[in-house]
N, C-alpha and C positions, 0 to 999 in steps of 0.2 A: 293248061299248065298253071300250077299254083305259084302265086307271087310270094316274095319273101319280105317280111317285115322285120326290121331291126328295132327292138323296143328296149327302153331302159328308163329307170328313175334316175334323175340327175342328182343323186345323193349317194354317199357311202355309208349311210345308216344301215345297220343290220336288219332293222324292222321298218324300212322306208315305206311310208304310206304312198309316196310317189311311184315306187316300184310296183306296189299293189295296184295302183290306178293304171299304170302302163300295161301291166299284165292283163287286167280286165279289159281295157279298151282295145288292145291288140287282138284279143280273143273274139271281139265282135265283128271282125272283118271276115267275110266269107271267102272261101277259096284262097286261103293264104297260110303259109307256115310262119311261125314266129321264132325268132332268135332273141330271147330275153337275156340281156347282159346285166352283170353286176359290176358296178364301177370299182369295187374292191379288187376285182381281178385285173385291173389296169392301173394300179397305184404306182406312181412314178415319183422321182425327186421333183421338187418344186422347180418349175421352169426358170432358167436364167440363161442369158447369152453366154456367160462364162462357162456354165456347165455344158451347154450345147457345143461350144468351141472345144472344150476339153474331151468330152465323152461322146459327142454326137447325139443323134435323136434316139431315144430308147426304142427297143424292139416293140414294146407294148404300145407305143404311139402308132407305129406302123401297123400293128395287128388291129387296133381299133379302127384306124383309117381304112384298112382293107375290108373290114366288116361293113363299113358304110358303103364302100364301092360295090359290094356283093348284093346289097339290099335294093328292093324296089320302092320301099317306103321307110322313112325314119320316123319313129314315134318316141317322143321324149316327154316325160312328165317331170317338171321342174320343181324341186324343193327350193324354198326361199330362205336364204340366210342374210339377214340385215337388208332385205329388199332386193337382193341380187342372187346370182348363181352361187351354188355351193363351191367351196374351194376345190373339192374333188373334181367336179365337172369342169371348172374353169382351167384347172391345171392340165387335164386331158386335152381340152380345146386348145390351150396355148401350145402344147407340144405338137398336136396334129397340124396346127396352122403353119408350123415350120416345114412340114412336108408339102403342104399346098394351102395357100390362103383361102381357097374355095373348099374348105374342109368337108362340106357336105355334098360336094361333087354333083351339084345340080339335081339332087334327089328331092322328090316330094316329101314333105314333112307334115306331121300332125303334132302340134305342140299343146301340152296339157300342163296343169299345175293343180296342186291341192295343198291344203294346210288344215290344221284343226280350227283355225279362225274363220270368221265370216267372209274375209276377203279372198280366201282360197288360193293364195299365192299369186294374186293378180299383178303385183308389182313386178315380180320376176318374169311372169308370162308376157307382160307388156314389153319388157326389155328384150326377151327372146324373139318375139314376133317381129320386132323392128330390126334386130341384129342378124338373125339367121340368113336373110337374103344376101347380106354382105359376106357371109361365110359360105355362100354357094348353096344355100337351102331354098327350096321352093315351098313356102308355107301355104298349105292347102286348107288349113283350118286350125282353130285353137279353141280350147275349152278349159274353164276353171271350175273346179268342184269345191265349193265352200264347205266349211264345217264338216270335215272328213268323218269324224267320229259319229256324227249324227246321220250322215247321208250315205255311208258306205258300209257294207257287210263283206267281210273277207270271203265268205262262201258264195254270196249272191251278187255282189257288186253294188251298184247304186240302187237302193231299194226304197228308202223312205221319202224320196222326192221324185215322183214319176216325171215331172216336167224337166228336171235335170237329165234324167236318163234319156228322155225323148230328144232333148237338145243334142246330147252326145251322139245318139244314133243318127240323127239327121246329118250331122257333120260327117260322120263315118260313111254314111250312104252316099254322100255327095262326092267323096273321094274315089276316083276311078283307078283301080289297080289293073 
């Protein structure tokens, strides 16, 4: 039976390089189907206690939370805004945490990040790796792709740096679905 991977780039950019990386990495898993989400489909008002008290938790937060519950693996590629999560991802996370503080429902996770720069989103990836266990995620691996524009081809994936591609494949092969 094929396992289900829920994958997304944690950005609302229409040309998100992290969504591209999430799509590529999730496609490397054998015997799995991939549900690739776009955060723009889950845009909600900025979380506040007052808004929650007045209007309740938006249906989109429940929908995203339910997608997590249906998955066998969560694969997130984090964009970095000022060294941290994007506002789009953080807002979805904040709303879902009102449904259940263990947002990721004890699901295994592969956490990625990339950026055009040489650090490859390593600051946000470090934050995510440390934070996700508190949110109910079981981090099985993490990977940072530096210098996205030099190391990634939209048709072929990681091409100009074979060592990076091997590193990602090693992490993926170690995750048992």
